[in-house]
Steps between C-alpha positions, in 0.01 A plus 500: 500500500201600715423863576246641737246699310231733625247222569679172412836348418617533139722244331763657275751312289728614220833396358747643252850389415797693626580656160150646450502624861837670451384665178180624665696644798743661256216669309347626830835634604550693177154654529565608862836649395334705225243627746764583757712686235203707394438610867863607534482684172205696628685572824793634296264713289330661801775496763846508336664657804343267757535159333636326807235610749209453269620164389544399863144594585372301198713202601358513851133565418474231229545194726300666773203538260543139387492375853204700615298441179506121547369540857232745393391269215476215745278714726286613207349150445162550674290247311515684167779353292544810282569721815876479439463625145270784618769600748766497228278708268453748783872526559550538122239779496677680782832479319346621178344795679830589672689482167237714324517769775882493495505544119243782520715679766810456283320640197376797695853573639646472149243737350552743789874494447454558125272794578755652737780449254302673220377780718146370491 
């Protein structure tokens, strides 16, 4: 199989039997199911009364992110082969910052609620 690389064609060849391929796909499927279940457990923990709407948003945004990320990674190759990884690290840093700020806001709301419940 010949693939078009950044500056030249790359020859790729690999072969596995059908049983090993099926086992590997099964392992990948189980790992994805565990990840998906953990997301919906978090949704239940934070939004028990709005499971349907929040799950629908997650189900819609996931494939949209997967589609746009592949296009953006393709555009990120500008002569530096590690540009895609830099872009992914940047996205990861933004996600970590958003999660940190969300947890800080949750802690602040929880301590404020405790203070109000205990009359300061």
